[in-house]
PDB file of N, CA, C and O in Angstrom:
ATOM      1  N   UNK A   1       0.817  -1.193   0.000  1.00  0.00           N
ATOM      2  CA  UNK A   1       0.000   0.000   0.000  1.00  0.00           C
ATOM      3  C   UNK A   1       0.861   1.257   0.000  1.00  0.00           C
ATOM      4  O   UNK A   1       0.535   2.222  -0.692  1.00  0.00           O
ATOM      5  N   UNK A   2       1.941   1.266   0.754  1.00  0.00           N
ATOM      6  CA  UNK A   2       2.803   2.446   0.805  1.00  0.00           C
ATOM      7  C   UNK A   2       3.477   2.694  -0.530  1.00  0.00           C
ATOM      8  O   UNK A   2       3.659   3.846  -0.924  1.00  0.00           O
ATOM      9  N   UNK A   3       3.850   1.636  -1.234  1.00  0.00           N
ATOM     10  CA  UNK A   3       4.493   1.791  -2.541  1.00  0.00           C
ATOM     11  C   UNK A   3       3.532   2.419  -3.537  1.00  0.00           C
ATOM     12  O   UNK A   3       3.952   3.155  -4.429  1.00  0.00           O
ATOM     13  N   UNK A   4       2.239   2.131  -3.388  1.00  0.00           N
ATOM     14  CA  UNK A   4       1.245   2.698  -4.282  1.00  0.00           C
ATOM     15  C   UNK A   4       1.184   4.217  -4.143  1.00  0.00           C
ATOM     16  O   UNK A   4       1.035   4.917  -5.144  1.00  0.00           O
ATOM     17  N   UNK A   5       1.295   4.737  -2.924  1.00  0.00           N
ATOM     18  CA  UNK A   5       1.210   6.178  -2.705  1.00  0.00           C
ATOM     19  C   UNK A   5       2.488   6.900  -3.099  1.00  0.00           C
ATOM     20  O   UNK A   5       2.439   8.108  -3.333  1.00  0.00           O
ATOM     21  N   UNK A   6       3.617   6.231  -3.185  1.00  0.00           N
ATOM     22  CA  UNK A   6       4.856   6.872  -3.618  1.00  0.00           C
ATOM     23  C   UNK A   6       4.832   7.186  -5.104  1.00  0.00           C
ATOM     24  O   UNK A   6       5.576   8.045  -5.579  1.00  0.00           O
ATOM     25  N   UNK A   7       3.971   6.486  -5.836  1.00  0.00           N
ATOM     26  CA  UNK A   7       3.864   6.678  -7.268  1.00  0.00           C
ATOM     27  C   UNK A   7       3.119   7.969  -7.608  1.00  0.00           C
ATOM     28  O   UNK A   7       3.233   8.460  -8.732  1.00  0.00           O
ATOM     29  N   UNK A   8       2.365   8.526  -6.671  1.00  0.00           N
ATOM     30  CA  UNK A   8       1.569   9.725  -6.915  1.00  0.00           C
ATOM     31  C   UNK A   8       2.350  10.983  -6.562  1.00  0.00           C
ATOM     32  O   UNK A   8       3.125  11.014  -5.606  1.00  0.00           O
ATOM     33  N   UNK A   9       2.119  12.029  -7.371  1.00  0.00           N
ATOM     34  CA  UNK A   9       2.678  13.366  -7.128  1.00  0.00           C
ATOM     35  C   UNK A   9       1.523  14.348  -7.031  1.00  0.00           C
ATOM     36  O   UNK A   9       0.531  14.205  -7.747  1.00  0.00           O
ATOM     37  N   UNK A  10       1.632  15.337  -6.165  1.00  0.00           N
ATOM     38  CA  UNK A  10       0.636  16.418  -6.222  1.00  0.00           C
ATOM     39  C   UNK A  10       0.714  17.089  -7.597  1.00  0.00           C
ATOM     40  O   UNK A  10       1.791  17.195  -8.183  1.00  0.00           O
ATOM     41  N   UNK A  11      -0.413  17.529  -8.095  1.00  0.00           N
ATOM     42  CA  UNK A  11      -0.466  18.114  -9.441  1.00  0.00           C
ATOM     43  C   UNK A  11       0.493  19.289  -9.578  1.00  0.00           C
ATOM     44  O   UNK A  11       1.124  19.447 -10.624  1.00  0.00           O
ATOM     45  N   UNK A  12       0.614  20.110  -8.550  1.00  0.00           N
ATOM     46  CA  UNK A  12       1.522  21.262  -8.651  1.00  0.00           C
ATOM     47  C   UNK A  12       2.973  20.817  -8.784  1.00  0.00           C
ATOM     48  O   UNK A  12       3.735  21.427  -9.535  1.00  0.00           O
ATOM     49  N   UNK A  13       3.371  19.758  -8.065  1.00  0.00           N
ATOM     50  CA  UNK A  13       4.740  19.244  -8.190  1.00  0.00           C
ATOM     51  C   UNK A  13       4.959  18.618  -9.558  1.00  0.00           C
ATOM     52  O   UNK A  13       6.038  18.752 -10.135  1.00  0.00           O
ATOM     53  N   UNK A  14       3.951  17.940 -10.080  1.00  0.00           N
ATOM     54  CA  UNK A  14       4.063  17.342 -11.411  1.00  0.00           C
ATOM     55  C   UNK A  14       4.257  18.428 -12.470  1.00  0.00           C
ATOM     56  O   UNK A  14       5.073  18.278 -13.380  1.00  0.00           O
ATOM     57  N   UNK A  15       3.505  19.516 -12.347  1.00  0.00           N
ATOM     58  CA  UNK A  15       3.659  20.626 -13.297  1.00  0.00           C
ATOM     59  C   UNK A  15       5.030  21.276 -13.174  1.00  0.00           C
ATOM     60  O   UNK A  15       5.643  21.636 -14.179  1.00  0.00           O
ATOM     61  N   UNK A  16       5.507  21.424 -11.958  1.00  0.00           N
ATOM     62  CA  UNK A  16       6.839  22.003 -11.764  1.00  0.00           C
ATOM     63  C   UNK A  16       7.903  21.127 -12.423  1.00  0.00           C
ATOM     64  O   UNK A  16       8.841  21.638 -13.036  1.00  0.00           O
ATOM     65  N   UNK A  17       7.755  19.819 -12.298  1.00  0.00           N
ATOM     66  CA  UNK A  17       8.709  18.901 -12.919  1.00  0.00           C
ATOM     67  C   UNK A  17       8.649  18.995 -14.443  1.00  0.00           C
ATOM     68  O   UNK A  17       9.685  19.020 -15.106  1.00  0.00           O
ATOM     69  N   UNK A  18       7.436  19.047 -14.997  1.00  0.00           N
ATOM     70  CA  UNK A  18       7.283  19.170 -16.452  1.00  0.00           C
ATOM     71  C   UNK A  18       7.835  20.508 -16.947  1.00  0.00           C
ATOM     72  O   UNK A  18       8.503  20.559 -17.980  1.00  0.00           O
ATOM     73  N   UNK A  19       7.560  21.583 -16.219  1.00  0.00           N
ATOM     74  CA  UNK A  19       8.057  22.903 -16.627  1.00  0.00           C
ATOM     75  C   UNK A  19       9.577  22.990 -16.531  1.00  0.00           C
ATOM     76  O   UNK A  19      10.214  23.591 -17.396  1.00  0.00           O
ATOM     77  N   UNK A  20      10.168  22.398 -15.489  1.00  0.00           N
ATOM     78  CA  UNK A  20      11.647  22.397 -15.380  1.00  0.00           C
ATOM     79  C   UNK A  20      12.265  21.678 -16.572  1.00  0.00           C
ATOM     80  O   UNK A  20      13.271  22.130 -17.120  1.00  0.00           O
ATOM     81  N   UNK A  21      11.669  20.563 -16.974  1.00  0.00           N
ATOM     82  CA  UNK A  21      12.200  19.816 -18.122  1.00  0.00           C
ATOM     83  C   UNK A  21      12.094  20.641 -19.400  1.00  0.00           C
ATOM     84  O   UNK A  21      13.018  20.634 -20.214  1.00  0.00           O
ATOM     85  N   UNK A  22      10.971  21.358 -19.591  1.00  0.00           N
ATOM     86  CA  UNK A  22      10.810  22.201 -20.782  1.00  0.00           C
ATOM     87  C   UNK A  22      11.815  23.345 -20.787  1.00  0.00           C
ATOM     88  O   UNK A  22      12.428  23.640 -21.814  1.00  0.00           O
ATOM     89  N   UNK A  23      11.982  23.990 -19.627  1.00  0.00           N
ATOM     90  CA  UNK A  23      12.886  25.131 -19.552  1.00  0.00           C
ATOM     91  C   UNK A  23      14.348  24.720 -19.639  1.00  0.00           C
ATOM     92  O   UNK A  23      15.186  25.528 -20.040  1.00  0.00           O
ATOM     93  N   UNK A  24      14.673  23.489 -19.276  1.00  0.00           N
ATOM     94  CA  UNK A  24      16.046  23.005 -19.410  1.00  0.00           C
ATOM     95  C   UNK A  24      16.417  22.876 -20.889  1.00  0.00           C
ATOM     96  O   UNK A  24      17.573  23.073 -21.263  1.00  0.00           O
ATOM     97  N   UNK A  25      15.432  22.544 -21.724  1.00  0.00           N
ATOM     98  CA  UNK A  25      15.691  22.430 -23.164  1.00  0.00           C
ATOM     99  C   UNK A  25      15.694  23.779 -23.864  1.00  0.00           C
ATOM    100  O   UNK A  25      16.477  24.011 -24.785  1.00  0.00           O
ATOM    101  N   UNK A  26      14.797  24.680 -23.413  1.00  0.00           N
ATOM    102  CA  UNK A  26      14.678  25.993 -24.044  1.00  0.00           C
ATOM    103  C   UNK A  26      14.246  26.992 -22.970  1.00  0.00           C
ATOM    104  O   UNK A  26      13.157  26.871 -22.409  1.00  0.00           O
ATOM    105  N   UNK A  27      15.085  27.961 -22.691  1.00  0.00           N
ATOM    106  CA  UNK A  27      14.812  28.917 -21.613  1.00  0.00           C
ATOM    107  C   UNK A  27      13.608  29.811 -21.910  1.00  0.00           C
ATOM    108  O   UNK A  27      13.033  30.382 -20.983  1.00  0.00           O
ATOM    109  N   UNK A  28      13.220  29.945 -23.159  1.00  0.00           N
ATOM    110  CA  UNK A  28      12.082  30.788 -23.531  1.00  0.00           C
ATOM    111  C   UNK A  28      10.826  29.986 -23.841  1.00  0.00           C
ATOM    112  O   UNK A  28       9.873  30.528 -24.401  1.00  0.00           O
ATOM    113  N   UNK A  29      10.809  28.714 -23.490  1.00  0.00           N
ATOM    114  CA  UNK A  29       9.674  27.851 -23.800  1.00  0.00           C
ATOM    115  C   UNK A  29       8.452  28.234 -22.976  1.00  0.00           C
ATOM    116  O   UNK A  29       8.587  28.630 -21.818  1.00  0.00           O
ATOM    117  N   UNK A  30       7.260  28.121 -23.561  1.00  0.00           N
ATOM    118  CA  UNK A  30       6.053  28.347 -22.768  1.00  0.00           C
ATOM    119  C   UNK A  30       5.879  27.212 -21.760  1.00  0.00           C
ATOM    120  O   UNK A  30       6.349  26.096 -21.982  1.00  0.00           O
ATOM    121  N   UNK A  31       5.210  27.504 -20.667  1.00  0.00           N
ATOM    122  CA  UNK A  31       5.047  26.525 -19.585  1.00  0.00           C
ATOM    123  C   UNK A  31       3.585  26.172 -19.384  1.00  0.00           C
ATOM    124  O   UNK A  31       2.691  26.816 -19.934  1.00  0.00           O
ATOM    125  N   UNK A  32       3.358  25.139 -18.589  1.00  0.00           N
ATOM    126  CA  UNK A  32       2.017  24.707 -18.233  1.00  0.00           C
ATOM    127  C   UNK A  32       1.526  25.544 -17.055  1.00  0.00           C
ATOM    128  O   UNK A  32       2.271  25.763 -16.100  1.00  0.00           O
ATOM    129  N   UNK A  33       0.296  26.007 -17.114  1.00  0.00           N
ATOM    130  CA  UNK A  33      -0.279  26.837 -16.057  1.00  0.00           C
ATOM    131  C   UNK A  33      -1.022  25.970 -15.043  1.00  0.00           C
ATOM    132  O   UNK A  33      -1.817  25.116 -15.432  1.00  0.00           O
ATOM    133  N   UNK A  34      -0.777  26.176 -13.753  1.00  0.00           N
ATOM    134  CA  UNK A  34      -1.479  25.392 -12.733  1.00  0.00           C
ATOM    135  C   UNK A  34      -3.002  25.560 -12.785  1.00  0.00           C
ATOM    136  O   UNK A  34      -3.731  24.591 -12.575  1.00  0.00           O
ATOM    137  N   UNK A  35      -3.484  26.754 -13.055  1.00  0.00           N
ATOM    138  CA  UNK A  35      -4.935  26.967 -13.081  1.00  0.00           C
ATOM    139  C   UNK A  35      -5.581  26.148 -14.203  1.00  0.00           C
ATOM    140  O   UNK A  35      -6.658  25.583 -14.013  1.00  0.00           O
ATOM    141  N   UNK A  36      -4.942  26.081 -15.350  1.00  0.00           N
ATOM    142  CA  UNK A  36      -5.450  25.282 -16.455  1.00  0.00           C
ATOM    143  C   UNK A  36      -5.403  23.801 -16.107  1.00  0.00           C
ATOM    144  O   UNK A  36      -6.341  23.059 -16.398  1.00  0.00           O
ATOM    145  N   UNK A  37      -4.318  23.376 -15.488  1.00  0.00           N
ATOM    146  CA  UNK A  37      -4.179  21.965 -15.122  1.00  0.00           C
ATOM    147  C   UNK A  37      -5.249  21.550 -14.124  1.00  0.00           C
ATOM    148  O   UNK A  37      -5.807  20.459 -14.240  1.00  0.00           O
ATOM    149  N   UNK A  38      -5.543  22.399 -13.148  1.00  0.00           N
ATOM    150  CA  UNK A  38      -6.591  22.070 -12.173  1.00  0.00           C
ATOM    151  C   UNK A  38      -7.960  22.021 -12.846  1.00  0.00           C
ATOM    152  O   UNK A  38      -8.787  21.182 -12.490  1.00  0.00           O
ATOM    153  N   UNK A  39      -8.210  22.889 -13.795  1.00  0.00           N
ATOM    154  CA  UNK A  39      -9.465  22.837 -14.549  1.00  0.00           C
ATOM    155  C   UNK A  39      -9.583  21.565 -15.361  1.00  0.00           C
ATOM    156  O   UNK A  39     -10.648  20.949 -15.402  1.00  0.00           O
ATOM    157  N   UNK A  40      -8.493  21.165 -16.011  1.00  0.00           N
ATOM    158  CA  UNK A  40      -8.499  19.932 -16.790  1.00  0.00           C
ATOM    159  C   UNK A  40      -8.671  18.719 -15.878  1.00  0.00           C
ATOM    160  O   UNK A  40      -9.367  17.771 -16.242  1.00  0.00           O
ATOM    161  N   UNK A  41      -8.053  18.737 -14.711  1.00  0.00           N
ATOM    162  CA  UNK A  41      -8.190  17.626 -13.764  1.00  0.00           C
ATOM    163  C   UNK A  41      -9.624  17.526 -13.266  1.00  0.00           C
ATOM    164  O   UNK A  41     -10.170  16.426 -13.173  1.00  0.00           O
ATOM    165  N   UNK A  42     -10.241  18.658 -12.946  1.00  0.00           N
ATOM    166  CA  UNK A  42     -11.621  18.664 -12.454  1.00  0.00           C
ATOM    167  C   UNK A  42     -12.589  18.170 -13.525  1.00  0.00           C
ATOM    168  O   UNK A  42     -13.590  17.527 -13.210  1.00  0.00           O
ATOM    169  N   UNK A  43     -12.295  18.468 -14.779  1.00  0.00           N
ATOM    170  CA  UNK A  43     -13.161  18.050 -15.878  1.00  0.00           C
ATOM    171  C   UNK A  43     -12.877  16.622 -16.341  1.00  0.00           C
ATOM    172  O   UNK A  43     -13.618  16.080 -17.161  1.00  0.00           O
ATOM    173  N   UNK A  44     -11.823  16.016 -15.828  1.00  0.00           N
ATOM    174  CA  UNK A  44     -11.475  14.659 -16.236  1.00  0.00           C
ATOM    175  C   UNK A  44     -10.715  14.578 -17.546  1.00  0.00           C
ATOM    176  O   UNK A  44     -10.652  13.512 -18.160  1.00  0.00           O
ATOM    177  N   UNK A  45     -10.140  15.680 -17.980  1.00  0.00           N
ATOM    178  CA  UNK A  45      -9.413  15.687 -19.256  1.00  0.00           C
ATOM    179  C   UNK A  45      -7.980  15.196 -19.122  1.00  0.00           C
ATOM    180  O   UNK A  45      -7.346  14.864 -20.124  1.00  0.00           O
ATOM    181  N   UNK A  46      -7.459  15.145 -17.902  1.00  0.00           N
ATOM    182  CA  UNK A  46      -6.157  14.537 -17.654  1.00  0.00           C
ATOM    183  C   UNK A  46      -6.343  13.506 -16.543  1.00  0.00           C
ATOM    184  O   UNK A  46      -7.213  13.669 -15.687  1.00  0.00           O
ATOM    185  N   UNK A  47      -5.531  12.445 -16.549  1.00  0.00           N
ATOM    186  CA  UNK A  47      -5.672  11.430 -15.503  1.00  0.00           C
ATOM    187  C   UNK A  47      -5.192  11.967 -14.156  1.00  0.00           C
ATOM    188  O   UNK A  47      -3.997  12.190 -13.963  1.00  0.00           O
ATOM    189  N   UNK A  48      -6.108  12.170 -13.245  1.00  0.00           N
ATOM    190  CA  UNK A  48      -5.784  12.700 -11.923  1.00  0.00           C
ATOM    191  C   UNK A  48      -6.751  12.107 -10.912  1.00  0.00           C
ATOM    192  O   UNK A  48      -7.865  11.704 -11.244  1.00  0.00           O
ATOM    193  N   UNK A  49      -6.296  12.067  -9.681  1.00  0.00           N
ATOM    194  CA  UNK A  49      -7.120  11.555  -8.589  1.00  0.00           C
ATOM    195  C   UNK A  49      -7.244  12.654  -7.546  1.00  0.00           C
ATOM    196  O   UNK A  49      -6.254  13.267  -7.149  1.00  0.00           O
ATOM    197  N   UNK A  50      -8.455  12.889  -7.115  1.00  0.00           N
ATOM    198  CA  UNK A  50      -8.680  13.940  -6.119  1.00  0.00           C
ATOM    199  C   UNK A  50      -8.659  13.324  -4.723  1.00  0.00           C
ATOM    200  O   UNK A  50      -9.335  12.333  -4.448  1.00  0.00           O
ATOM    201  N   UNK A  51      -7.870  13.934  -3.861  1.00  0.00           N
ATOM    202  CA  UNK A  51      -7.808  13.534  -2.457  1.00  0.00           C
ATOM    203  C   UNK A  51      -7.956  14.795  -1.634  1.00  0.00           C
ATOM    204  O   UNK A  51      -7.048  15.624  -1.574  1.00  0.00           O
ATOM    205  N   UNK A  52      -9.100  14.931  -1.006  1.00  0.00           N
ATOM    206  CA  UNK A  52      -9.366  16.150  -0.268  1.00  0.00           C
ATOM    207  C   UNK A  52      -9.531  17.303  -1.240  1.00  0.00           C
ATOM    208  O   UNK A  52     -10.357  17.248  -2.151  1.00  0.00           O
ATOM    209  N   UNK A  53      -8.746  18.341  -1.042  1.00  0.00           N
ATOM    210  CA  UNK A  53      -8.820  19.511  -1.913  1.00  0.00           C
ATOM    211  C   UNK A  53      -7.789  19.485  -3.030  1.00  0.00           C
ATOM    212  O   UNK A  53      -7.815  20.344  -3.912  1.00  0.00           O
ATOM    213  N   UNK A  54      -6.889  18.523  -3.006  1.00  0.00           N
ATOM    214  CA  UNK A  54      -5.783  18.490  -3.968  1.00  0.00           C
ATOM    215  C   UNK A  54      -5.976  17.375  -4.993  1.00  0.00           C
ATOM    216  O   UNK A  54      -6.672  16.389  -4.752  1.00  0.00           O
ATOM    217  N   UNK A  55      -5.336  17.567  -6.142  1.00  0.00           N
ATOM    218  CA  UNK A  55      -5.307  16.541  -7.183  1.00  0.00           C
ATOM    219  C   UNK A  55      -3.919  15.926  -7.221  1.00  0.00           C
ATOM    220  O   UNK A  55      -2.915  16.595  -6.975  1.00  0.00           O
ATOM    221  N   UNK A  56      -3.884  14.641  -7.532  1.00  0.00           N
ATOM    222  CA  UNK A  56      -2.638  13.902  -7.626  1.00  0.00           C
ATOM    223  C   UNK A  56      -2.607  13.171  -8.954  1.00  0.00           C
ATOM    224  O   UNK A  56      -3.642  12.736  -9.460  1.00  0.00           O
ATOM    225  N   UNK A  57      -1.401  13.037  -9.518  1.00  0.00           N
ATOM    226  CA  UNK A  57      -1.216  12.286 -10.761  1.00  0.00           C
ATOM    227  C   UNK A  57      -0.139  11.240 -10.537  1.00  0.00           C
ATOM    228  O   UNK A  57       0.758  11.410  -9.711  1.00  0.00           O
ATOM    229  N   UNK A  58      -0.247  10.168 -11.280  1.00  0.00           N
ATOM    230  CA  UNK A  58       0.790   9.132 -11.218  1.00  0.00           C
ATOM    231  C   UNK A  58       2.010   9.604 -11.999  1.00  0.00           C
ATOM    232  O   UNK A  58       1.886  10.261 -13.033  1.00  0.00           O
ATOM    233  N   UNK A  59       3.164   9.266 -11.500  1.00  0.00           N
ATOM    234  CA  UNK A  59       4.404   9.629 -12.192  1.00  0.00           C
ATOM    235  C   UNK A  59       4.419   9.038 -13.601  1.00  0.00           C
ATOM    236  O   UNK A  59       4.931   9.660 -14.533  1.00  0.00           O
ATOM    237  N   UNK A  60       3.864   7.852 -13.754  1.00  0.00           N
ATOM    238  CA  UNK A  60       3.827   7.198 -15.064  1.00  0.00           C
ATOM    239  C   UNK A  60       2.916   7.941 -16.048  1.00  0.00           C
ATOM    240  O   UNK A  60       3.066   7.786 -17.260  1.00  0.00           O
ATOM    241  N   UNK A  61       1.975   8.745 -15.542  1.00  0.00           N
ATOM    242  CA  UNK A  61       1.050   9.482 -16.405  1.00  0.00           C
ATOM    243  C   UNK A  61       1.557  10.863 -16.802  1.00  0.00           C
ATOM    244  O   UNK A  61       0.847  11.589 -17.497  1.00  0.00           O
ATOM    245  N   UNK A  62       2.743  11.245 -16.390  1.00  0.00           N
ATOM    246  CA  UNK A  62       3.261  12.575 -16.727  1.00  0.00           C
ATOM    247  C   UNK A  62       3.325  12.827 -18.240  1.00  0.00           C
ATOM    248  O   UNK A  62       2.982  13.927 -18.672  1.00  0.00           O
ATOM    249  N   UNK A  63       3.748  11.860 -19.062  1.00  0.00           N
ATOM    250  CA  UNK A  63       3.732  12.126 -20.515  1.00  0.00           C
ATOM    251  C   UNK A  63       2.323  12.365 -21.051  1.00  0.00           C
ATOM    252  O   UNK A  63       2.144  13.170 -21.965  1.00  0.00           O
ATOM    253  N   UNK A  64       1.329  11.687 -20.504  1.00  0.00           N
ATOM    254  CA  UNK A  64      -0.058  11.891 -20.935  1.00  0.00           C
ATOM    255  C   UNK A  64      -0.520  13.285 -20.533  1.00  0.00           C
ATOM    256  O   UNK A  64      -1.161  13.984 -21.317  1.00  0.00           O
ATOM    257  N   UNK A  65      -0.192  13.685 -19.310  1.00  0.00           N
ATOM    258  CA  UNK A  65      -0.559  15.019 -18.837  1.00  0.00           C
ATOM    259  C   UNK A  65       0.085  16.082 -19.724  1.00  0.00           C
ATOM    260  O   UNK A  65      -0.565  17.059 -20.098  1.00  0.00           O
ATOM    261  N   UNK A  66       1.340  15.896 -20.055  1.00  0.00           N
ATOM    262  CA  UNK A  66       2.053  16.863 -20.900  1.00  0.00           C
ATOM    263  C   UNK A  66       1.435  16.948 -22.294  1.00  0.00           C
ATOM    264  O   UNK A  66       1.383  18.029 -22.882  1.00  0.00           O
ATOM    265  N   UNK A  67       0.969  15.827 -22.823  1.00  0.00           N
ATOM    266  CA  UNK A  67       0.358  15.832 -24.158  1.00  0.00           C
ATOM    267  C   UNK A  67      -1.005  16.509 -24.172  1.00  0.00           C
ATOM    268  O   UNK A  67      -1.372  17.148 -25.159  1.00  0.00           O
ATOM    269  N   UNK A  68      -1.751  16.375 -23.092  1.00  0.00           N
ATOM    270  CA  UNK A  68      -3.128  16.872 -23.076  1.00  0.00           C
ATOM    271  C   UNK A  68      -3.263  18.317 -22.628  1.00  0.00           C
ATOM    272  O   UNK A  68      -4.247  18.975 -22.966  1.00  0.00           O
ATOM    273  N   UNK A  69      -2.300  18.821 -21.878  1.00  0.00           N
ATOM    274  CA  UNK A  69      -2.390  20.206 -21.400  1.00  0.00           C
ATOM    275  C   UNK A  69      -1.884  21.178 -22.456  1.00  0.00           C
ATOM    276  O   UNK A  69      -0.874  20.917 -23.109  1.00  0.00           O
ATOM    277  N   UNK A  70      -2.584  22.304 -22.627  1.00  0.00           N
ATOM    278  CA  UNK A  70      -2.060  23.320 -23.544  1.00  0.00           C
ATOM    279  C   UNK A  70      -0.923  24.080 -22.875  1.00  0.00           C
ATOM    280  O   UNK A  70      -0.875  24.211 -21.652  1.00  0.00           O
ATOM    281  N   UNK A  71      -0.040  24.562 -23.675  1.00  0.00           N
ATOM    282  CA  UNK A  71       1.065  25.372 -23.168  1.00  0.00           C
ATOM    283  C   UNK A  71       0.649  26.826 -23.120  1.00  0.00           C
ATOM    284  O   UNK A  71      -0.061  27.312 -24.000  1.00  0.00           O
ATOM    285  N   UNK A  72       1.091  27.505 -22.099  1.00  0.00           N
ATOM    286  CA  UNK A  72       0.807  28.940 -21.986  1.00  0.00           C
ATOM    287  C   UNK A  72       1.682  29.695 -22.970  1.00  0.00           C
ATOM    288  O   UNK A  72       2.799  29.279 -23.279  1.00  0.00           O
ATOM    289  N   UNK A  73       1.184  30.757 -23.431  1.00  0.00           N
ATOM    290  CA  UNK A  73       1.950  31.577 -24.363  1.00  0.00           C
ATOM    291  C   UNK A  73       1.979  33.005 -23.902  1.00  0.00           C
ATOM    292  O   UNK A  73       1.266  33.381 -22.972  1.00  0.00           O
ATOM    293  N   UNK A  74       2.770  33.774 -24.521  1.00  0.00           N
ATOM    294  CA  UNK A  74       2.854  35.188 -24.177  1.00  0.00           C
ATOM    295  C   UNK A  74       1.964  35.964 -25.146  1.00  0.00           C
ATOM    296  O   UNK A  74       1.987  35.760 -26.360  1.00  0.00           O
ATOM    297  N   UNK A  75       1.191  36.848 -24.561  1.00  0.00           N
ATOM    298  CA  UNK A  75       0.358  37.709 -25.389  1.00  0.00           C
ATOM    299  C   UNK A  75       1.233  38.809 -25.953  1.00  0.00           C
ATOM    300  O   UNK A  75       2.118  39.308 -25.258  1.00  0.00           O
ATOM    301  N   UNK A  76       1.008  39.196 -27.187  1.00  0.00           N
ATOM    302  CA  UNK A  76       1.816  40.293 -27.736  1.00  0.00           C
ATOM    303  C   UNK A  76       1.522  41.581 -26.991  1.00  0.00           C
ATOM    304  O   UNK A  76       0.380  41.856 -26.622  1.00  0.00           O
ATOM    305  N   UNK A  77       2.546  42.352 -26.778  1.00  0.00           N
ATOM    306  CA  UNK A  77       2.352  43.619 -26.082  1.00  0.00           C
ATOM    307  C   UNK A  77       1.675  44.621 -27.017  1.00  0.00           C
ATOM    308  O   UNK A  77       1.652  44.442 -28.235  1.00  0.00           O
ATOM    309  N   UNK A  78       1.136  45.659 -26.429  1.00  0.00           N
ATOM    310  CA  UNK A  78       0.452  46.684 -27.229  1.00  0.00           C
ATOM    311  C   UNK A  78       1.417  47.360 -28.190  1.00  0.00           C
ATOM    312  O   UNK A  78       1.022  47.773 -29.279  1.00  0.00           O
ATOM    313  N   UNK A  79       2.680  47.474 -27.794  1.00  0.00           N
ATOM    314  CA  UNK A  79       3.675  48.119 -28.654  1.00  0.00           C
ATOM    315  C   UNK A  79       3.992  47.257 -29.874  1.00  0.00           C
ATOM    316  O   UNK A  79       4.340  47.786 -30.930  1.00  0.00           O
ATOM    317  N   UNK A  80       3.874  45.932 -29.738  1.00  0.00           N
ATOM    318  CA  UNK A  80       4.233  45.032 -30.832  1.00  0.00           C
ATOM    319  C   UNK A  80       3.092  44.900 -31.831  1.00  0.00           C
ATOM    320  O   UNK A  80       3.315  44.462 -32.960  1.00  0.00           O
ATOM    321  N   UNK A  81       1.873  45.269 -31.440  1.00  0.00           N
ATOM    322  CA  UNK A  81       0.716  45.071 -32.327  1.00  0.00           C
ATOM    323  C   UNK A  81       0.600  46.180 -33.304  1.00  0.00           C
ATOM    324  O   UNK A  81      -0.314  46.182 -34.129  1.00  0.00           O
TER     325      UNK A  81
END
């Protein structure tokens, strides 16, 4: 039973891990937004398990989460438009 719980990460830690990996490859890469991830988890669009007020994902599901979540982008500034 204890080994089963070690496989789970809080959603915020999973996003931090995914974002660190993206930024290690490209410092200007867009990142995953926690608010979007929580919305997708609540809607069942990414594999997540709710425990109390927090969502958890399996470490093995991180590639699926990365594929299904949209990446945040930068809006063009008013000067650039």
